[in-house]
N, C-alpha and C positions, 0 to 999 in steps of 0.2 A: 677645706670643706669636704665632707664625706661624699663618696661616689654614689651612694644609695641613700634613699630617704625612707624613713619608717612608713609603714602602710597607713596608719591612722592620719598622719599629716598629709599624705598624698591623696587620700580619699576626700578629706575636707577641702583640699585645694581644687579638686576636679568638679565638685558638685556646685551647680548654680544655686545660691541660697533662695532666690525667688521661686524657682521651680520646686525645690525641696519643700518650701513653706506651703505651696499650693497642694502638692501631693500629700503632705502630712495632714493638712486641713481636710482634704477629701476623705482620707482614711478615717480621721476622727469623726467627721460628720456621718460617714457611712456606718461606723460603729455605733454611734448614738441612735441612728435611725433603726438599725437592726435590733438593738436592745430595747428601744422604746415603742416602736410601732410594729404590731403583728403583721400588717400588710407588707412590710419591708422584708419579712422572712419568707414570703410566698413566691409564686411563679407568675410571670407576666407573659402574655402572648407575644409581645413585641420584643422584650428584652431577655426573656428566659428566667433563670433562677436569680432572684434579686440579690441575695447575699454575695453572689459571685461578683456582681458589678459594683455593689456598695462597699465590700470589704476586700475581696480577692484581687480585683484588678488594681485598686490603689496600692495594696500591699506589694504586689509584684512590681508596680511602677516605682515605688519607694526603694525596693530592693535593687532594681535595675539602675537606679541613680548611683548606687555604690558599686556598679559594675559586677554584680552577682558574686560578691565575696561572701563566702560562708564563714561563720565563726568557727575557728579551729580550737577544739578543746585539747587540753594537755593529755587527757585520758585517751583520746583517739590516737594521738601520736605514739603513746606508749603501747597501745594495743597493736598497732601495725608493726612496731619493732619486735614485739613478742611473737607475732605471727611469722615474721620473716625469719626469726631464729629457729622456729620449730620445723621448718621445711627440711626435708632430708636432702643430703647432697647426692649428686649423681643425675643420671638421665631418667627419662620416663620409662616405665616398664613396658615391655612388648607383650602383645597378645599371644597366647598359646592356643593351639588347637586342642579342644577337649578330647580326652581319650574315649574311645567307644563311638564317637560320632564320625561317620564317614560321609563324604559328599556324594550325592547322587549324580550319575552322569547326565550331562545336558542333552536334551533332545533337540535336534535341528528342525 
């Protein structure tokens, strides 16, 4: 048996399906409300901006069920390796005093 488990299998194993189903239904219901009801796109004195609570919060809850894993694109991995290769070897440059500028004496 391998010592490590692939990430998709591990995520599926950790998420409670009942909770996932409820959060997914809340998100879909909020999406339908925001798209179909103009009042759901507005502002409430008690709750604030309605799309935040109808779409944003269920989306964040859904994302947090998967422990905040971001999708990793292959292009992102290639860009970071290109950036790492472009760096110059050596230490950071030191500041030099500009010629012609002299410091004024400090007054006590």
